[in-house]
C-alpha positions in Angstrom: -28.3 35.5 13.3 -27.1 31.9 12.2 -23.3 31.5 11.4 -23.6 31.8 7.8 -25.3 35.2 8.3 -22.4 35.9 10.7 -19.6 35.0 8.0 -21.7 37.0 5.4 -22.1 40.0 7.5 -18.4 40.1 8.1 -17.1 39.7 4.7 -16.3 43.3 4.6 -13.4 42.3 7.3 -10.9 41.6 5.1 -10.5 45.1 4.3 -10.7 46.5 7.7 -8.5 49.3 7.8 -5.6 49.4 10.6 -7.4 52.6 12.6 -10.3 50.4 12.6 -8.8 47.3 13.8 -7.0 49.2 16.5 -10.6 50.5 17.3 -11.8 46.9 17.8 -8.9 46.0 20.0 -9.5 49.1 22.4 -13.3 48.7 22.5 -13.0 44.9 23.4 -10.0 46.1 26.1 -12.5 48.5 27.5 -15.1 46.2 27.8 -12.6 43.7 29.6 -11.7 46.5 32.1 -15.5 47.2 32.8 -15.3 43.2 33.6 -12.6 43.6 35.9 -14.1 46.8 37.6 -17.4 45.0 38.2 -15.6 41.9 39.2 -13.1 43.3 41.7 -14.8 46.0 43.4 -16.4 43.4 45.7 -12.9 43.1 47.3 -12.2 46.8 48.7 -16.1 46.5 50.1 -15.5 43.2 52.0 -14.8 44.7 55.4 -17.7 47.0 55.1 -20.1 44.4 53.9 -18.6 42.1 56.9 -19.2 44.7 59.6 -23.0 45.7 58.1 -24.1 41.9 57.2 -22.1 40.2 60.3 -20.2 37.7 57.8 -17.2 35.6 58.5 -14.0 35.4 56.5 -15.1 31.9 54.9 -18.4 33.8 54.2 -16.4 36.3 52.3 -14.6 34.0 50.4 -17.4 32.5 49.2 -19.2 35.6 48.1 -16.0 36.8 46.2 -14.7 33.8 45.0 -16.9 30.7 44.6 -20.4 32.2 44.1 -18.8 34.1 41.1 -16.2 31.7 39.9 -18.2 28.4 39.8 -21.0 29.9 37.5 -18.4 32.1 35.4 -16.2 29.0 34.9 -18.7 26.5 34.1 -21.2 28.4 32.1 -18.1 30.0 30.2 -17.9 26.9 27.7 -21.5 26.8 26.7 -22.0 30.5 26.0 -18.5 30.6 24.1 -20.0 27.5 21.9 -22.7 29.8 21.1 -20.3 32.2 20.1 -18.5 29.9 18.0 -21.5 28.9 15.9 -23.7 32.4 16.2 -22.5 36.1 16.2 -19.8 36.8 18.5 -20.6 40.5 19.1 -24.2 39.9 20.4 -22.9 37.4 23.0 -20.7 40.1 24.0 -23.4 42.6 24.1 -25.8 40.4 26.0 -23.0 39.4 28.6 -22.0 43.0 29.1 -25.5 44.0 29.9 -26.4 41.5 32.3 -23.2 41.5 34.4 -23.3 45.5 34.6 -27.2 45.0 35.8 -26.4 42.9 38.5 -23.3 44.5 39.8 -25.7 47.3 40.3 -28.2 45.3 41.9 -25.7 44.2 44.4 -25.9 47.6 46.3 -29.6 46.4 47.2 -28.7 43.2 48.9 -30.2 43.2 52.3 -28.6 39.7 53.3 -25.7 37.1 52.6 -27.9 35.2 50.4 -29.0 38.2 48.2 -25.8 39.4 47.9 -24.6 35.6 47.0 -27.3 35.5 44.5 -26.4 38.8 42.7 -22.5 37.6 42.6 -23.9 34.8 40.6 -25.7 36.7 38.3 -22.2 38.8 37.8 -20.8 35.5 37.1 -23.1 34.1 34.8 -23.1 37.5 32.6 -19.2 37.6 32.7 -18.9 34.2 31.2 -19.8 35.4 27.9 -17.3 38.7 28.2 -13.7 37.1 27.5 -13.7 34.2 24.9 -15.4 36.1 22.2 -13.5 38.5 22.8 -10.3 36.3 22.3 -11.7 35.0 19.2 -12.6 38.1 17.4 -8.9 39.6 18.2 -7.2 36.5 17.0 -9.1 36.8 13.6 -7.7 40.3 13.5 -4.2 39.8 14.4 -1.8 37.4 12.7 0.3 34.9 14.9 3.5 36.9 15.1 1.7 40.0 16.6 -1.3 37.9 18.4 0.6 37.8 22.0 0.9 42.0 21.8 -2.7 41.8 20.9 -3.8 39.9 23.5 -1.7 41.6 26.1 -3.2 44.9 25.0 -6.5 43.3 25.7 -5.6 41.7 28.8 -4.7 45.3 30.3 -8.1 45.0 31.5 -7.2 43.2 34.0 -4.8 45.3 35.8 -6.5 48.6 34.5 -9.9 47.0 35.8 -8.3 46.3 39.2 -7.0 50.1 39.4 -10.4 51.4 38.7 -12.5 49.2 40.7 -10.3 49.4 44.0 -9.4 53.1 43.6 -13.3 54.0 42.9 -14.7 51.5 45.5 -12.1 52.8 48.3 -13.3 56.1 48.0 -16.8 55.7 46.9 -16.9 53.3 50.4 -15.9 55.9 52.7 -17.9 58.6 51.1 -21.1 56.8 49.8 -20.9 53.3 51.3 -20.7 49.8 49.9 -24.1 50.0 48.5 -23.7 53.0 46.6 -20.0 51.8 45.3 -21.7 48.9 43.4 -24.4 51.1 41.8 -21.9 53.5 40.5 -19.7 51.1 38.9 -22.3 49.0 37.4 -24.0 51.7 35.3 -21.0 52.6 32.7 -21.1 48.8 31.5 -24.8 49.5 30.2 -23.8 52.3 28.2 -20.8 50.7 27.0 -23.1 47.6 25.5 -24.9 50.4 23.3 -21.6 51.4 21.8 -20.3 47.7 21.4 -24.1 46.9 19.6 -23.7 50.2 17.3 -19.9 50.0 16.2 -18.4 46.3 16.3 -18.2 44.5 13.1 -16.7 41.1 13.1 -13.9 39.8 11.0 -14.0 36.5 9.0 -13.1 33.4 11.3 -9.4 32.5 10.2 -9.0 35.7 8.5 -5.3 36.8 10.2 -4.3 33.1 9.7 -4.9 33.3 5.8 -8.0 30.9 5.5 -10.7 31.9 3.3 -12.9 29.2 3.9 -14.3 28.3 7.7 -12.5 25.5 9.4 -14.7 22.3 10.5 -17.2 23.1 13.4 -16.8 20.9 16.4 -19.0 20.5 19.3 -17.6 21.7 22.9 -17.2 17.9 23.8 -14.8 18.0 20.7 -13.0 21.1 21.2 -12.1 19.9 24.8 -11.0 16.7 23.5 -9.1 18.2 20.8 -7.4 20.6 23.4 -6.8 17.8 25.9 -4.7 15.7 23.5 -2.2 18.7 23.6 0.2 18.1 26.3 1.2 21.9 26.0 -2.2 22.6 26.8 -2.9 20.7 29.6 0.3 22.2 31.4 -0.4 25.8 30.3 -3.8 25.3 31.8 -2.8 24.1 34.9 0.0 26.5 35.4 -2.5 29.3 34.6 -4.9 27.9 37.0 -2.1 27.7 39.9 -1.2 31.2 39.2 -4.8 32.4 39.3 -5.0 30.6 42.9 -2.5 32.9 44.1 -3.5 35.8 42.1 -7.2 36.0 43.0 -6.4 35.3 46.4 -4.2 38.1 46.8 -6.4 40.6 45.1 -9.4 39.6 46.7 -7.9 39.7 50.3 -5.0 42.1 50.1 -7.3 45.2 51.2 -8.5 43.6 54.2 -4.8 42.3 54.9 -3.5 45.8 54.6 -6.4 47.1 56.9 -6.0 44.2 59.4 -2.2 44.1 59.7 -1.1 47.6 58.8 -4.3 49.9 60.2 -4.6 51.6 56.4 -8.1 52.9 55.6 -10.4 52.0 52.7 -9.5 55.0 50.4 -5.5 54.5 51.3 -5.7 50.9 50.6 -7.5 51.1 47.3 -5.2 54.1 46.2 -2.0 52.0 46.9 -3.3 48.7 45.6 -4.6 50.5 42.4 -1.2 51.9 41.7 0.4 48.6 42.2 -1.6 46.0 40.8 -2.7 48.6 38.0 0.7 50.0 36.8 2.7 47.1 37.8 0.2 44.6 36.4 -0.2 46.5 33.4 3.5 46.4 32.4 3.7 42.9 33.1 0.6 41.9 31.0 1.8 43.9 28.1 5.4 43.2 28.6 4.6 39.5 28.8 2.6 39.6 25.3 5.2 41.7 23.8 8.3 39.7 25.2 6.7 36.4 24.2 6.0 37.3 20.5 9.9 38.3 20.1 10.8 35.1 22.0 8.7 32.8 19.9 9.9 34.2 17.0 13.4 32.6 17.6 11.9 29.6 19.6 8.2 28.6 19.9 9.2 27.6 23.6 9.5 31.2 24.7 5.8 31.6 25.1 6.0 28.9 28.1 9.2 29.7 29.5 8.7 33.4 29.8 5.8 32.9 32.4 7.7 29.9 34.2 10.7 32.4 35.1 8.3 35.2 36.0 6.4 32.7 38.7 9.5 31.8 40.2 10.7 35.2 40.5 7.9 36.5 42.2 8.3 33.9 45.2 10.8 35.7 47.5 9.0 39.1 47.3 5.8 37.6 48.8 7.9 36.0 51.6 8.9 39.6 52.8 5.6 41.7 51.8 3.5 39.5 54.1 6.0 39.2 56.7 7.3 42.6 57.3 5.8 44.7 60.1 6.7 47.9 57.7 3.6 48.9 55.4 6.1 50.7 53.4 8.3 47.9 52.8 5.2 45.5 52.5 3.8 47.8 49.6 7.2 47.9 47.8 7.3 44.3 47.8 4.1 43.8 46.5 5.3 45.7 43.2 7.5 43.2 41.6 5.5 40.0 41.8 2.3 42.1 40.7 4.5 43.0 37.8 5.8 39.2 37.2 2.9 37.3 37.8 0.7 38.8 35.0 3.4 38.2 32.6 1.6 34.8 32.2 -1.9 35.9 30.9 -1.1 37.0 27.2 1.3 34.0 26.6 -1.5 31.7 27.7 -4.2 32.9 25.8 -1.9 33.1 22.4 -0.7 29.6 23.1 -4.5 28.7 23.5 -5.5 30.4 20.6 -2.7 28.8 18.8 -3.5 25.4 19.6 -7.2 25.6 18.3 -8.7 26.0 14.9 -10.5 29.4 13.9 -14.0 27.7 14.3 -13.2 26.8 17.7 -11.5 29.7 19.1 -14.1 31.2 21.6 -14.8 27.7 23.0 -10.8 27.0 23.2 -10.7 30.5 25.4 -13.5 29.4 27.4 -12.1 25.7 28.3 -8.8 27.7 29.5 -10.9 30.2 31.6 -13.1 27.5 33.0 -9.6 25.5 34.3 -8.1 29.0 35.5 -11.3 30.1 37.5 -12.5 26.6 38.9 -9.2 26.4 40.4 -8.3 30.0 41.0 -11.4 32.0 41.5 -13.7 29.1 42.8 -11.1 27.7 45.1 -8.4 30.3 45.9 -10.0 32.9 47.9 -12.3 30.4 50.0 -9.5 28.4 50.7 -7.1 31.7 51.7 -10.5 32.7 54.0 -10.6 29.1 55.6 -6.7 29.3 56.6 -7.3 32.8 57.8 -10.2 31.6 60.2 -8.0 28.6 61.1 -4.9 30.6 62.1 -6.9 33.2 63.8 -6.7 31.8 67.2 -3.0 31.8 67.1 -1.9 34.7 65.0 -5.0 37.1 65.7 -5.6 40.1 63.4 -2.3 38.8 61.3 -3.6 35.3 60.6 -4.7 36.7 57.0 -1.4 37.4 56.3 0.1 33.9 57.1 -2.9 32.5 55.1 -1.8 34.6 52.2 2.3 33.5 52.5 1.1 29.8 52.5 -1.1 30.2 49.3 2.0 32.1 47.6 4.0 29.0 47.8 1.5 27.6 44.9 3.7 29.6 42.4 6.5 27.1 42.5 3.9 24.5 41.2 2.5 27.1 38.3 6.3 27.9 37.1 6.8 24.1 37.0 3.8 23.4 34.7 4.8 26.3 32.5 8.1 24.8 31.9 6.7 21.3 31.4 4.3 23.0 28.5 7.6 24.2 26.7 8.6 20.8 25.9 5.9 19.8 23.6 4.7 23.1 22.3 6.3 23.5 18.8 5.0 20.0 18.0 1.6 20.8 19.2 1.3 23.9 17.2 2.7 22.3 14.1 0.1 19.5 14.6 -2.8 21.9 14.8 -1.6 24.1 11.7 -1.6 20.7 9.7 -5.1 20.1 10.8 -6.3 23.6 9.7 -4.8 23.2 6.2 -6.2 19.9 6.0 -9.8 20.9 7.0 -9.5 24.1 5.1 -8.9 22.0 1.8 -11.5 19.8 2.5 -14.2 22.6 2.5 -12.7 24.6 -0.1 
């Protein structure tokens, strides 16, 4: 399907009912939940995989972060470019099918190398999931409601982690790590059929009041367009630094609780699922909702809210990783799990606002590229390396100290979001002027 076919096929989008609009948002949020279930289930299975395959923490870090993250990040931009030119729906369908199938195949891996290749396949598939969804949602919801809508979509992160950790933990104890992969991979194959049959795309730029498509750009031009914006550069770097901490925690927290506090897989999965799922869910949606309201009074609110949330998280991590009390450690994880994810919806809304309708999927992929190269590609591996380095001195507690060191990066993340607030209003106004000029030229 070419771009003109996609636009003509979406011509009825202007009359989408509120019910259908909410359905699309819920459907894409469900796809994102499956995305994170399949991505995150590995973390609760790491200790069982380590014992079965005889792996080091460094290898586990490569398996959980680098193998997935490098391909997820680097392929995200070219795949998103296809979504900006062709059908966003079919990019989502194909991507969902691929990553679900590769997740199931992880359960058949007989060695580190085979499991690594399967995780690469998961990363390749998931590279095509989020950016097209960002673009569709941004074309359904106007700027003043976009943060909350993207916040609902971003609930896929904590809810996917909740399901992945809870289901993965109990499946690991009852059926083993191999069957856990197979069980969580299958629902995505069913969901891909539902998306293919029921999703209709809105006209690009519909929610912004554009009746003619704005100028199409190459991926290189989109990157250059975004990178000229100081507020985007600081937003992307702040998001990446948070992801460095966040992905390290989500990947290694199960192993930390098992090693330092003697908890079992099912117990760990349940507690972390509740902490990240409920606390993170409040943070994700609250970040989008609060940033929308702050931005109505002052556009800088979208950047200042994440900045404050990052700094507020730091003291809680200090206690969580150093206390010998299991109950206190778990309690101290709740506030940073809530505060930390307040960045996501504002960062997505900022990125969509700093791009024209014809480049939104690619713009979302550029943001995810920066986030995942730094956060997912480097964070878990560095944490595993630090744990191995500290093990001779701290023994089984080395992972907790490694996570504590990594959490200090949040100070830099907060600083970058604060810097983004200085130029955000001017950059948003510039993009609006570009949209108006390009629409007039093509009308």
